N, C-alpha and C positions, 0 to 999 in steps of 0.2 A: 618441476619434477615430482615434488611431494604430491601435488594434485593428481598427476597421472598415476602414481603408485597407490594413492588412496582409493581411486575409483577403478583401478584396473580389474579387480575381481567382481565388480558389480556389473551385471548385464546391461547393455545399452537401453533396452526397453524399460527397465526399472528407473534408470536415470531420467529418461524422457517423461515418465509419469510424474516424477517429483518436480521436474521443471514445469510441466503443464499444470500441476496443482498449484504451484507458486504463481504462475502467470494468471490462472483463473481467479485465484484469491485476490491478486492485485487488481484485476479488472473489476471485480465486485467492489473492492474498496474505492476505486476511482468513481464508479457509478454512484454509490451511496454518498460519497463525500461531495460530489457535485450537487446532488439533490439537497442534502442537508445544508451545504454551503450557500446555495441559492436561497433557501428559505430563511436562514439566519441573516444572510446579507440583505435580503429584501426588508425584513423586519427592522434591522439595524439602520438601513438607509432611511426608512420612514421615521424612525425615532430621532435620528440625528439631522434630518432634513438635508441630506446630501444626495447628489445624483446616483442612480443605480446603474452600475456597469456589470452586466451579467457575465461577460467573458472573463473579466479580471477576477471576479469573485469565484467563479467556477474553477479557474486555473489555480488560484491560490489555495482553495479548499482541497483540490486533488493532490497538489504537491505536499501540502502539510499532512494530509492523511497518509500518503504513501511513506513519507519520512517517519511519521509516528508509528505506523503499524510495522514497518520493516525494522525500524530501530528497536522497538520493544521485542520483536522476534529475535533479532540478532543478539541482544543483551541477555535474554532469558533462555535461549536454546540450550546452553551448556548446563543450566540448572535442571532442566527436564531430562537431559540425557543421563545425569548421574543418579537419578532416583530409580 
């Protein structure tokens, strides 16, 4: 109920733009996390002489990056709103 009351006065198109901005930023984070994860994973696999599994490395890199970026945003969004 609080969610409905909070967003009742905001036009629907504005809410969609915020959601699309969040979605687009998360897609960019996934893209770059997979690229950097693959590079770091390849270098680490050659240094440690272990087999290189690109699907596992890309998935783990994407999940860790999403958790980190969204966690940092959720923790710090209140401090930006008060300034």
